[in-house]
BALOBA-1460 file (C-alpha; in Angstrom, 3 decimals):
// residues 230
<rec num="1" residu="m" x="1.934" y="-39.690" z="61.054"/>
<rec num="2" residu="i" x="1.040" y="-36.753" z="59.198"/>
<rec num="3" residu="d" x="-2.457" y="-35.368" z="59.560"/>
<rec num="4" residu="l" x="-4.859" y="-33.571" z="57.335"/>
<rec num="5" residu="r" x="-6.867" y="-30.570" z="59.020"/>
<rec num="6" residu="y" x="-10.489" y="-30.042" z="57.659"/>
<rec num="7" residu="s" x="-11.228" y="-26.352" z="57.333"/>
<rec num="8" residu="s" x="-13.607" y="-26.735" z="60.322"/>
<rec num="9" residu="g" x="-10.729" y="-27.844" z="62.491"/>
<rec num="10" residu="k" x="-11.634" y="-31.513" z="62.465"/>
<rec num="11" residu="i" x="-8.433" y="-33.367" z="62.429"/>
<rec num="12" residu="i" x="-8.714" y="-36.239" z="59.641"/>
<rec num="13" residu="s" x="-5.981" y="-38.755" z="59.645"/>
<rec num="14" residu="e" x="-3.661" y="-40.391" z="56.649"/>
<rec num="15" residu="n" x="-6.081" y="-42.815" z="56.635"/>
<rec num="16" residu="v" x="-8.443" y="-40.633" z="54.615"/>
<rec num="17" residu="h" x="-6.282" y="-41.824" z="51.890"/>
<rec num="18" residu="k" x="-7.990" y="-45.170" z="52.246"/>
<rec num="19" residu="i" x="-11.374" y="-43.760" z="51.302"/>
<rec num="20" residu="g" x="-12.904" y="-43.139" z="47.978"/>
<rec num="21" residu="l" x="-14.906" y="-41.157" z="46.433"/>
<rec num="22" residu="l" x="-17.201" y="-41.729" z="43.374"/>
<rec num="23" residu="a" x="-19.819" y="-39.842" z="41.694"/>
<rec num="24" residu="l" x="-22.858" y="-41.438" z="40.603"/>
<rec num="25" residu="g" x="-25.229" y="-39.345" z="37.873"/>
<rec num="26" residu="s" x="-26.879" y="-39.470" z="34.897"/>
<rec num="27" residu="h" x="-25.088" y="-38.993" z="31.586"/>
<rec num="28" residu="l" x="-28.235" y="-39.014" z="29.360"/>
<rec num="29" residu="e" x="-31.188" y="-37.194" z="30.630"/>
<rec num="30" residu="n" x="-32.924" y="-34.081" z="29.665"/>
<rec num="31" residu="h" x="-33.240" y="-31.232" z="31.854"/>
<rec num="32" residu="g" x="-35.269" y="-28.477" z="29.683"/>
<rec num="33" residu="a" x="-33.806" y="-25.993" z="27.526"/>
<rec num="34" residu="a" x="-31.378" y="-24.256" z="30.039"/>
<rec num="35" residu="l" x="-29.472" y="-26.970" z="31.518"/>
<rec num="36" residu="p" x="-27.331" y="-29.972" z="29.489"/>
<rec num="37" residu="i" x="-28.574" y="-33.351" z="29.328"/>
<rec num="38" residu="d" x="-25.644" y="-34.492" z="32.074"/>
<rec num="39" residu="t" x="-26.617" y="-31.825" z="34.458"/>
<rec num="40" residu="d" x="-26.925" y="-34.813" z="37.043"/>
<rec num="41" residu="s" x="-23.470" y="-35.823" z="36.457"/>
<rec num="42" residu="k" x="-22.130" y="-32.749" z="36.294"/>
<rec num="43" residu="i" x="-23.290" y="-31.817" z="39.740"/>
<rec num="44" residu="a" x="-22.460" y="-34.955" z="41.460"/>
<rec num="45" residu="t" x="-18.891" y="-34.665" z="40.116"/>
<rec num="46" residu="h" x="-18.606" y="-31.570" z="41.478"/>
<rec num="47" residu="l" x="-19.749" y="-32.604" z="44.828"/>
<rec num="48" residu="a" x="-17.216" y="-35.713" z="45.006"/>
<rec num="49" residu="f" x="-14.410" y="-33.605" z="43.804"/>
<rec num="50" residu="q" x="-14.602" y="-30.570" z="46.321"/>
<rec num="51" residu="a" x="-15.021" y="-32.972" z="49.294"/>
<rec num="52" residu="s" x="-12.075" y="-34.892" z="48.092"/>
<rec num="53" residu="i" x="-10.272" y="-31.641" z="48.142"/>
<rec num="54" residu="r" x="-11.384" y="-30.508" z="51.337"/>
<rec num="55" residu="t" x="-10.758" y="-33.875" z="53.230"/>
<rec num="56" residu="g" x="-7.773" y="-35.720" z="51.050"/>
<rec num="57" residu="a" x="-10.144" y="-38.738" z="50.350"/>
<rec num="58" residu="k" x="-9.490" y="-40.018" z="46.778"/>
<rec num="59" residu="f" x="-11.380" y="-38.758" z="43.698"/>
<rec num="60" residu="l" x="-12.701" y="-42.007" z="41.805"/>
<rec num="61" residu="g" x="-14.266" y="-39.572" z="38.925"/>
<rec num="62" residu="i" x="-17.818" y="-40.605" z="37.761"/>
<rec num="63" residu="l" x="-19.585" y="-43.860" z="36.897"/>
<rec num="64" residu="y" x="-20.341" y="-43.895" z="33.137"/>
<rec num="65" residu="a" x="-23.934" y="-45.455" z="33.608"/>
<rec num="66" residu="a" x="-27.151" y="-44.947" z="35.648"/>
<rec num="67" residu="s" x="-30.202" y="-46.534" z="36.739"/>
<rec num="68" residu="e" x="-34.018" y="-45.367" z="36.950"/>
<rec num="69" residu="y" x="-37.538" y="-46.409" z="38.404"/>
<rec num="70" residu="s" x="-39.254" y="-48.417" z="36.011"/>
<rec num="71" residu="y" x="-42.177" y="-46.057" z="36.230"/>
<rec num="72" residu="v" x="-39.951" y="-42.833" z="34.984"/>
<rec num="73" residu="k" x="-39.591" y="-43.059" z="31.194"/>
<rec num="74" residu="h" x="-37.332" y="-40.578" z="30.781"/>
<rec num="75" residu="g" x="-33.784" y="-40.850" z="29.757"/>
<rec num="76" residu="k" x="-31.533" y="-43.843" z="28.739"/>
<rec num="77" residu="h" x="-30.509" y="-45.632" z="32.136"/>
<rec num="78" residu="m" x="-29.760" y="-49.405" z="33.158"/>
<rec num="79" residu="t" x="-31.657" y="-51.447" z="35.600"/>
<rec num="80" residu="p" x="-30.491" y="-51.197" z="39.040"/>
<rec num="81" residu="q" x="-29.245" y="-54.924" z="38.954"/>
<rec num="82" residu="d" x="-27.124" y="-54.644" z="35.716"/>
<rec num="83" residu="l" x="-25.706" y="-50.959" z="37.237"/>
<rec num="84" residu="i" x="-25.015" y="-53.165" z="40.242"/>
<rec num="85" residu="k" x="-23.508" y="-56.106" z="38.150"/>
<rec num="86" residu="k" x="-22.016" y="-54.449" z="35.071"/>
<rec num="87" residu="r" x="-21.091" y="-50.915" z="35.904"/>
<rec num="88" residu="l" x="-20.563" y="-50.473" z="39.593"/>
<rec num="89" residu="k" x="-18.975" y="-53.793" z="40.972"/>
<rec num="90" residu="p" x="-16.132" y="-54.162" z="38.105"/>
<rec num="91" residu="t" x="-15.195" y="-49.973" z="38.844"/>
<rec num="92" residu="l" x="-14.907" y="-50.495" z="42.662"/>
<rec num="93" residu="q" x="-12.944" y="-53.732" z="42.486"/>
<rec num="94" residu="a" x="-10.498" y="-52.074" z="39.940"/>
<rec num="95" residu="a" x="-10.029" y="-49.139" z="42.176"/>
<rec num="96" residu="k" x="-9.842" y="-51.141" z="45.318"/>
<rec num="97" residu="k" x="-7.118" y="-52.726" z="43.900"/>
<rec num="98" residu="c" x="-5.038" y="-50.062" z="42.189"/>
<rec num="99" residu="l" x="-5.643" y="-47.888" z="44.992"/>
<rec num="100" residu="d" x="-5.708" y="-50.166" z="48.025"/>
<rec num="101" residu="l" x="-8.826" y="-48.686" z="49.220"/>
<rec num="102" residu="k" x="-10.894" y="-49.822" z="52.254"/>
<rec num="103" residu="k" x="-14.141" y="-47.715" z="52.096"/>
<rec num="104" residu="v" x="-16.264" y="-45.507" z="49.133"/>
<rec num="105" residu="v" x="-18.418" y="-43.019" z="49.631"/>
<rec num="106" residu="l" x="-20.848" y="-43.054" z="46.658"/>
<rec num="107" residu="v" x="-21.922" y="-39.553" z="45.535"/>
<rec num="108" residu="n" x="-25.299" y="-39.631" z="43.791"/>
<rec num="109" residu="g" x="-26.840" y="-36.820" z="42.116"/>
<rec num="110" residu="h" x="-29.779" y="-38.610" z="40.196"/>
<rec num="111" residu="g" x="-33.055" y="-39.770" z="41.942"/>
<rec num="112" residu="g" x="-33.056" y="-42.868" z="39.408"/>
<rec num="113" residu="n" x="-29.923" y="-44.179" z="41.153"/>
<rec num="114" residu="v" x="-31.612" y="-44.712" z="44.709"/>
<rec num="115" residu="p" x="-32.780" y="-48.545" z="44.050"/>
<rec num="116" residu="i" x="-29.646" y="-49.541" z="44.195"/>
<rec num="117" residu="k" x="-28.969" y="-49.001" z="47.655"/>
<rec num="118" residu="e" x="-30.638" y="-52.587" z="48.289"/>
<rec num="119" residu="y" x="-27.996" y="-54.233" z="46.753"/>
<rec num="120" residu="l" x="-25.157" y="-52.414" z="48.382"/>
<rec num="121" residu="s" x="-24.975" y="-54.875" z="51.304"/>
<rec num="122" residu="d" x="-24.419" y="-57.832" z="49.033"/>
<rec num="123" residu="l" x="-21.665" y="-55.580" z="47.197"/>
<rec num="124" residu="e" x="-20.048" y="-54.753" z="50.375"/>
<rec num="125" residu="k" x="-19.403" y="-58.399" z="51.052"/>
<rec num="126" residu="d" x="-18.409" y="-59.342" z="47.884"/>
<rec num="127" residu="l" x="-15.833" y="-56.748" z="47.694"/>
<rec num="128" residu="n" x="-15.017" y="-56.645" z="51.191"/>
<rec num="129" residu="l" x="-15.364" y="-52.758" z="51.087"/>
<rec num="130" residu="k" x="-17.486" y="-50.368" z="53.080"/>
<rec num="131" residu="i" x="-19.661" y="-48.240" z="50.882"/>
<rec num="132" residu="l" x="-22.045" y="-45.500" z="51.935"/>
<rec num="133" residu="f" x="-24.727" y="-44.028" z="49.713"/>
<rec num="134" residu="n" x="-24.543" y="-40.132" z="49.879"/>
<rec num="135" residu="n" x="-28.129" y="-38.812" z="48.599"/>
<rec num="136" residu="k" x="-28.050" y="-35.510" z="50.191"/>
<rec num="137" residu="v" x="-28.246" y="-33.051" z="46.818"/>
<rec num="138" residu="v" x="-31.341" y="-34.984" z="45.479"/>
<rec num="139" residu="e" x="-33.419" y="-34.769" z="48.700"/>
<rec num="140" residu="i" x="-32.734" y="-30.964" z="48.880"/>
<rec num="141" residu="e" x="-32.881" y="-29.881" z="45.483"/>
<rec num="142" residu="g" x="-36.299" y="-30.104" z="44.841"/>
<rec num="143" residu="p" x="-38.470" y="-30.979" z="41.567"/>
<rec num="144" residu="h" x="-36.372" y="-32.244" z="38.423"/>
<rec num="145" residu="a" x="-34.672" y="-29.310" z="36.296"/>
<rec num="146" residu="g" x="-36.662" y="-27.204" z="38.842"/>
<rec num="147" residu="t" x="-35.045" y="-23.802" z="40.528"/>
<rec num="148" residu="g" x="-33.034" y="-26.088" z="42.967"/>
<rec num="149" residu="e" x="-31.096" y="-27.652" z="39.917"/>
<rec num="150" residu="l" x="-30.896" y="-24.607" z="37.709"/>
<rec num="151" residu="s" x="-29.411" y="-22.260" z="40.399"/>
<rec num="152" residu="m" x="-26.723" y="-24.911" z="41.086"/>
<rec num="153" residu="g" x="-26.307" y="-24.813" z="37.388"/>
<rec num="154" residu="a" x="-25.884" y="-21.059" z="37.280"/>
<rec num="155" residu="v" x="-23.384" y="-21.256" z="40.150"/>
<rec num="156" residu="l" x="-21.373" y="-23.811" z="38.319"/>
<rec num="157" residu="g" x="-21.595" y="-21.733" z="34.796"/>
<rec num="158" residu="i" x="-23.620" y="-24.688" z="33.209"/>
<rec num="159" residu="i" x="-26.984" y="-22.974" z="32.356"/>
<rec num="160" residu="d" x="-27.764" y="-21.360" z="29.368"/>
<rec num="161" residu="m" x="-29.863" y="-18.104" z="30.504"/>
<rec num="162" residu="d" x="-30.726" y="-17.252" z="27.148"/>
<rec num="163" residu="k" x="-33.134" y="-20.259" z="26.842"/>
<rec num="164" residu="l" x="-34.542" y="-19.601" z="30.462"/>
<rec num="165" residu="e" x="-37.577" y="-18.125" z="29.427"/>
<rec num="166" residu="e" x="-38.669" y="-21.495" z="27.004"/>
<rec num="167" residu="h" x="-37.301" y="-23.816" z="29.947"/>
<rec num="168" residu="c" x="-40.918" y="-24.443" z="31.216"/>
<rec num="169" residu="h" x="-42.589" y="-25.056" z="27.453"/>
<rec num="170" residu="f" x="-43.763" y="-28.149" z="29.022"/>
<rec num="171" residu="d" x="-44.977" y="-29.497" z="25.564"/>
<rec num="172" residu="q" x="-41.602" y="-29.226" z="24.496"/>
<rec num="173" residu="y" x="-39.841" y="-29.859" z="27.713"/>
<rec num="174" residu="p" x="-42.059" y="-32.298" z="29.593"/>
<rec num="175" residu="e" x="-39.376" y="-33.488" z="31.873"/>
<rec num="176" residu="v" x="-38.968" y="-30.221" z="33.431"/>
<rec num="177" residu="g" x="-40.500" y="-30.603" z="36.690"/>
<rec num="178" residu="m" x="-41.720" y="-33.936" z="35.439"/>
<rec num="179" residu="v" x="-45.008" y="-32.223" z="34.642"/>
<rec num="180" residu="g" x="-45.324" y="-34.301" z="31.520"/>
<rec num="181" residu="l" x="-44.518" y="-37.377" z="32.897"/>
<rec num="182" residu="t" x="-47.801" y="-39.092" z="33.496"/>
<rec num="183" residu="e" x="-46.788" y="-42.394" z="34.757"/>
<rec num="184" residu="a" x="-44.147" y="-41.283" z="36.854"/>
<rec num="185" residu="r" x="-46.599" y="-38.757" z="38.770"/>
<rec num="186" residu="k" x="-49.212" y="-41.461" z="39.183"/>
<rec num="187" residu="h" x="-46.789" y="-43.563" z="40.714"/>
<rec num="188" residu="s" x="-45.174" y="-41.170" z="42.809"/>
<rec num="189" residu="s" x="-46.873" y="-38.338" z="45.096"/>
<rec num="190" residu="g" x="-43.762" y="-36.870" z="45.742"/>
<rec num="191" residu="i" x="-43.314" y="-36.423" z="41.989"/>
<rec num="192" residu="d" x="-46.811" y="-34.980" z="41.480"/>
<rec num="193" residu="e" x="-46.310" y="-32.551" z="44.134"/>
<rec num="194" residu="g" x="-42.978" y="-31.364" z="42.894"/>
<rec num="195" residu="a" x="-44.705" y="-31.356" z="39.140"/>
<rec num="196" residu="n" x="-47.667" y="-29.323" z="40.790"/>
<rec num="197" residu="k" x="-45.543" y="-26.924" z="42.489"/>
<rec num="198" residu="v" x="-43.528" y="-25.919" z="39.162"/>
<rec num="199" residu="i" x="-46.947" y="-25.513" z="37.350"/>
<rec num="200" residu="k" x="-47.989" y="-23.206" z="40.080"/>
<rec num="201" residu="e" x="-44.826" y="-21.202" z="40.826"/>
<rec num="202" residu="g" x="-42.666" y="-21.571" z="37.590"/>
<rec num="203" residu="v" x="-38.674" y="-21.819" z="38.335"/>
<rec num="204" residu="c" x="-35.943" y="-19.232" z="38.566"/>
<rec num="205" residu="v" x="-32.547" y="-18.935" z="39.031"/>
<rec num="206" residu="d" x="-31.212" y="-17.856" z="42.669"/>
<rec num="207" residu="l" x="-27.572" y="-18.179" z="42.703"/>
<rec num="208" residu="e" x="-27.897" y="-17.688" z="46.761"/>
<rec num="209" residu="l" x="-29.758" y="-20.625" z="46.722"/>
<rec num="210" residu="g" x="-27.292" y="-22.333" z="44.376"/>
<rec num="211" residu="e" x="-24.624" y="-21.928" z="46.571"/>
<rec num="212" residu="q" x="-26.629" y="-22.984" z="49.577"/>
<rec num="213" residu="l" x="-27.218" y="-26.223" z="48.175"/>
<rec num="214" residu="l" x="-24.089" y="-27.071" z="46.984"/>
<rec num="215" residu="e" x="-22.268" y="-26.144" z="50.342"/>
<rec num="216" residu="t" x="-24.967" y="-28.579" z="51.899"/>
<rec num="217" residu="a" x="-24.547" y="-31.256" z="49.914"/>
<rec num="218" residu="i" x="-20.593" y="-30.788" z="50.121"/>
<rec num="219" residu="e" x="-20.423" y="-30.666" z="53.694"/>
<rec num="220" residu="d" x="-22.810" y="-33.771" z="53.893"/>
<rec num="221" residu="v" x="-20.121" y="-35.466" z="51.814"/>
<rec num="222" residu="v" x="-17.254" y="-34.552" z="54.351"/>
<rec num="223" residu="k" x="-19.644" y="-35.703" z="57.122"/>
<rec num="224" residu="d" x="-19.692" y="-39.166" z="55.975"/>
<rec num="225" residu="i" x="-15.798" y="-39.582" z="55.163"/>
<rec num="226" residu="i" x="-15.780" y="-38.568" z="58.795"/>
<rec num="227" residu="t" x="-18.029" y="-41.109" z="59.735"/>
<rec num="228" residu="l" x="-16.262" y="-43.551" z="57.837"/>
<rec num="229" residu="l" x="-12.743" y="-42.370" z="59.755"/>
<rec num="230" residu="d" x="-14.520" y="-43.002" z="63.009"/>
């Protein structure tokens, strides 16, 4: 057997090639003046790709669709049910058949995809495929299009620094911190808390923070891969 050695010294067997990494993001969700509309997709793809490089798990690319909470009226998304049925299930079905996969980690970079978790158990049974949902970067990045995402964007080279000053013009970019998304703030105390933080503190670019967030998220995906091997 050929062993693949992870950089920390952890031995990962050739069975890692039975594990796939599929990024989940959102291609059509504004992120203020300084970040691209597909920020979540770019970040999620980076995390999945880097974890693939480090472990040998198969990189499956990114799902070209996203879901969203019903109370977040922003961007172009599908319902969680449609995302599972029309996009995720066919994608995983094809990947399993073509690549002989046994397990998959879904590397999520968009908070609106979280509702699909409740459907994953049934999907596992339908496909006979073990599925883990990794949401680490969403959990640690902070408010939408805020300092966390700006900092990661700066590390990845996807930020437009010339537009940073206008980023918090909330009348023009209500999605920043979700400050102007009234219904979302009413329905979620977490969103409202994040919005108030952005209003009070503003946003900034912190390269050290960006590196830390990305590395923490990548390491968490690697942990999921090791869990699937164990």
